[in-house]
C-alpha positions as CSV (number, residue, x, y, z in Angstrom):
1,M,42.8,32.6,-35.5
2,K,42.1,36.3,-37.7
3,I,42.9,40.1,-36.8
4,I,41.4,42.1,-39.3
5,Y,41.4,46.4,-39.4
6,D,38.9,48.2,-41.4
7,P,40.0,51.9,-41.4
8,T,36.1,53.3,-42.6
9,V,35.2,52.4,-39.6
10,D,38.0,52.0,-37.4
11,A,37.3,48.6,-35.9
12,L,39.5,46.2,-35.3
13,T,38.4,42.6,-34.2
14,I,39.8,40.0,-33.2
15,R,38.4,36.4,-34.1
16,L,39.4,33.1,-32.6
17,I,36.8,31.0,-34.1
18,E,36.8,30.6,-37.8
19,E,33.7,28.8,-37.9
20,R,29.8,30.4,-37.8
21,V,28.5,30.4,-34.5
22,E,25.7,32.3,-32.8
23,C,26.8,34.1,-30.2
24,Q,25.6,36.0,-26.9
25,V,27.5,39.9,-27.3
26,I,28.8,41.0,-24.2
27,R,30.2,44.6,-24.5
28,L,32.7,45.5,-22.1
29,N,32.2,49.4,-22.3
30,D,31.9,51.7,-25.0
31,R,34.7,50.4,-27.6
32,V,35.0,46.6,-26.6
33,A,32.9,43.8,-27.0
34,V,33.1,40.1,-26.9
35,D,31.0,37.3,-28.7
36,I,30.7,34.7,-26.7
37,G,29.8,31.5,-28.4
38,P,28.2,28.2,-27.6
39,G,30.1,26.5,-24.4
40,E,30.6,29.8,-23.0
41,R,34.1,30.3,-25.7
42,V,35.1,33.6,-26.3
43,V,34.5,33.8,-30.1
44,A,35.8,37.2,-30.9
45,I,36.9,40.5,-29.6
46,E,35.5,43.7,-31.2
47,V,37.2,47.2,-30.6
48,L,35.7,50.2,-31.9
49,D,37.8,53.4,-32.2
50,A,40.9,50.8,-32.6
51,S,43.3,53.9,-33.9
52,E,42.9,56.3,-30.4
53,L,44.0,52.4,-29.0
54,I,46.6,51.8,-31.2
55,P,48.9,54.6,-32.5
56,G,49.6,54.8,-35.9
57,L,46.9,51.8,-36.7
58,K,45.3,53.5,-39.6
59,E,48.4,54.7,-41.4
60,R,50.3,51.0,-41.5
61,G,47.5,49.2,-40.6
62,I,48.0,45.8,-38.5
63,S,50.9,43.0,-38.8
64,W,51.1,40.6,-36.3
65,R,52.7,36.5,-35.7
66,M,52.0,34.0,-33.7
67,L,53.7,33.0,-31.2
68,P,54.9,29.3,-30.9
């Protein structure tokens, strides 16, 4: 899994599958899209205007850890 935040466009991407696959994009609303790959697997989740949803994101960036 990879989490990427791009402050220039204020977008947060959570990439669950590293390999490149052809996806269908499903927009849940104006800010959130889910990429669905082969076998109906969730490949990535993209959140636009992410700093509005996560206070301090632009200033601090992101930090994360995998849970056991």
